[in-house]
Structure formats: structure tokens, C-alpha cells
C-alpha positions in Angstrom: -46.9 53.1 -94.8 -48.0 52.9 -91.0 -44.2 54.1 -89.9 -44.6 56.8 -92.5 -47.5 58.2 -90.9 -45.9 57.8 -87.2 -43.2 60.0 -88.5 -45.4 62.5 -90.0 -47.6 62.8 -86.6 -44.5 63.0 -84.5 -43.3 65.8 -86.7 -46.5 67.4 -86.6 -46.3 67.5 -82.8 -42.5 69.3 -82.3 -43.1 72.0 -79.7 -41.0 74.6 -81.6 -41.0 78.3 -81.2 -38.5 80.3 -83.8 -38.3 84.5 -83.2 -37.3 86.9 -85.5 -36.1 90.2 -83.5 -35.5 92.7 -85.9 -36.6 95.6 -83.5 -34.0 97.2 -81.0 -36.8 98.3 -78.5 -36.8 97.8 -75.2 -40.4 96.6 -74.9 -40.1 94.4 -78.0 -37.4 92.6 -76.1 -39.0 92.1 -73.0 -42.0 90.1 -74.9 -39.5 88.2 -77.1 -37.6 87.1 -74.2 -40.3 86.3 -72.2 -41.7 84.1 -74.6 -38.5 82.2 -75.2 -37.9 81.8 -71.7 -41.6 80.5 -71.3 -41.5 78.2 -74.2 -38.2 76.9 -73.5 -39.3 76.1 -69.7 -42.4 74.0 -70.8 -39.9 71.9 -72.9 -40.4 73.9 -76.9 -36.9 74.2 -79.1 -36.8 77.9 -79.2 -34.7 79.6 -81.9 -34.0 83.3 -81.7 -32.4 85.1 -84.9 -31.5 88.6 -83.8 -31.5 90.8 -87.3 -30.7 94.8 -88.2 -31.7 96.4 -84.4 -32.2 93.4 -82.9 -28.8 92.7 -83.1 -28.2 95.4 -80.5 -30.1 93.3 -77.8 -27.1 90.6 -77.9 -24.0 92.9 -78.2 -21.4 91.7 -76.0 -20.0 95.3 -75.2 -22.6 97.6 -73.2 -22.7 101.1 -73.9 -21.8 102.9 -77.5 -19.0 102.3 -79.4 -17.8 102.5 -82.8 -17.6 99.3 -84.4 -17.0 98.4 -87.7 -14.8 99.4 -90.6 -16.2 102.5 -92.4 -17.8 105.7 -91.3 -21.3 104.6 -91.4 -20.9 101.3 -89.8 -19.1 103.2 -87.2 -22.0 105.5 -86.6 -24.4 102.6 -86.5 -22.3 100.6 -84.2 -22.3 103.9 -81.8 -26.1 104.0 -82.2 -26.3 100.8 -81.1 -25.4 101.0 -77.3 -26.6 97.3 -76.5 -29.3 96.3 -74.3 -28.8 98.6 -71.8 -29.2 101.6 -74.3 -32.7 100.5 -75.8 -35.6 102.4 -76.0 -39.4 102.0 -75.6 -41.2 101.5 -78.7 -43.8 104.5 -77.8 -43.6 107.3 -75.4 -39.5 106.7 -74.5 -39.6 110.4 -73.4 -35.6 110.4 -73.2 -35.2 107.3 -71.9 -37.1 108.0 -69.2 -39.9 105.6 -69.6 -37.7 102.9 -69.5 -36.4 104.0 -66.2 -39.9 103.8 -65.1 -40.7 100.7 -66.7 -37.5 99.0 -65.1 -38.8 100.2 -61.7 -42.3 98.9 -61.9 -40.6 95.5 -63.2 -38.7 95.3 -59.8 -41.5 96.6 -57.7 -43.4 94.3 -59.0 -41.2 91.4 -58.8 -41.2 90.5 -62.6 -38.6 89.3 -64.7 -36.4 92.0 -66.0 -34.6 91.7 -69.2 -31.2 90.9 -67.8 -33.0 88.2 -66.0 -35.2 86.9 -68.9 -31.6 86.9 -71.1 -30.3 84.7 -68.3 -33.2 82.4 -68.4 -33.2 81.8 -72.3 -29.5 81.0 -72.1 -30.1 78.6 -69.0 -32.7 76.8 -70.7 -30.9 76.4 -73.4 -32.7 78.6 -76.3 -30.9 79.0 -79.8 -29.7 82.1 -80.3 -28.6 83.2 -84.5 -27.2 86.5 -85.5 -28.3 87.5 -89.0 -25.1 87.1 -91.5 -26.2 90.2 -93.8 -27.3 92.2 -91.4 -23.6 92.2 -90.0 -22.2 92.4 -92.9 -23.9 95.6 -93.4 -23.6 96.8 -90.1 -19.8 95.5 -90.4 -20.3 93.1 -87.1 -18.4 90.0 -86.4 -19.4 87.3 -84.3 -17.0 88.4 -81.3 -19.1 91.6 -81.1 -21.9 89.3 -79.7 -22.6 87.4 -76.5 -21.4 84.1 -76.2 -24.8 81.9 -76.7 -24.7 83.1 -80.2 -24.6 79.5 -81.8 -23.8 80.7 -85.3 -24.1 83.4 -87.8 -27.0 82.4 -90.1 -28.0 83.3 -93.8 -32.1 83.6 -93.7 -32.5 80.3 -95.6 -30.7 78.7 -93.0 -33.0 80.0 -90.0 -35.6 79.1 -92.1 -34.5 75.5 -92.1 -33.8 75.4 -88.5 -37.2 76.9 -87.9 -39.3 74.7 -90.2 -42.3 72.4 -88.5 -42.7 75.4 -85.9 -44.3 78.5 -85.3 -42.5 81.5 -86.2 -42.7 85.1 -84.9 -41.7 88.6 -85.8 -41.2 90.8 -83.0 
């Protein structure tokens, strides 16, 4: 009985943060990777699950490309231009606001999105891609950056994120 209580206590003390990235917005990506790198830096297990427009953040090929098999998937592939083409969620002003935000981040010596992604990779955050979203958008694992550990179903991601905190961004 005492051993069971110890195991239960250990499982409740797991430091785990799982983030579901379903938005392709620049500011939301910054928030997600700030949380991911910060949590990983203090010893959390970090799981990042990229789904739908969130997949755009981890595209291997930068810029707009006609990816996918059919006409609709090729159009979506073109619209998903990688993290360099992410708009701000509010007041994007044709991309000017993102440029201004990047300028302010550099001026204030705050980590940029590429630096935050690199930090999360270096700190061993787990990157997962949503299988269903990839099927719908006509994407393959090879379309994404190397750290994509696995292509997962929702059920598998829920299993990986069990006993931790899960946030949707």
C-alpha cells in the first residue's frame, strides 16, 4: 500500500506541459514557444502538438509552396507560407505589424520566434504533428522541420500529455 501511495505521489508531481498549437498567428506562436522553452529550461517535459494552421509554424520549406496532392490542398499549401509569413492575430496591417513587432523584439533584446524555436529544440521539447490535419491538408512528415518526433492521432497525444498541464494556443 505504501509503495502505491509513493507512485501516486510521484505521478502527481510530474512536471509536464503540453501545448496544442492550432493557430498560425505570429503572436500566438511567440507565446507558445516562450512557454515551451521556459518550461523546458526549468525541467518540464514539454510536448508541442501542431494541428491545422499551427502546422505552418514548423514547415520545413520557407515561403509559399504548392504542397499537397489535389487543387485544394495545393491552395492551402500555398497559403501556409511558413513561420516567416505568419500574420499577427490582431491589427496585422498587411504584415507591417509583424515587422514592427520583430523590430521591437530585437531592439529590446527579446528572443525572436526563430530563437525561441531553436531554444525549444535545444532543450529537447517534443514536437508532434497531427495526423488528421496532415491528411486533410495533404502534407507528409517530410514537409516539416526535423524535430517532428512523430505524427500522432489525438488519442496518442492525449496519452503523452496525461498527468500534466495542457494549453491550447
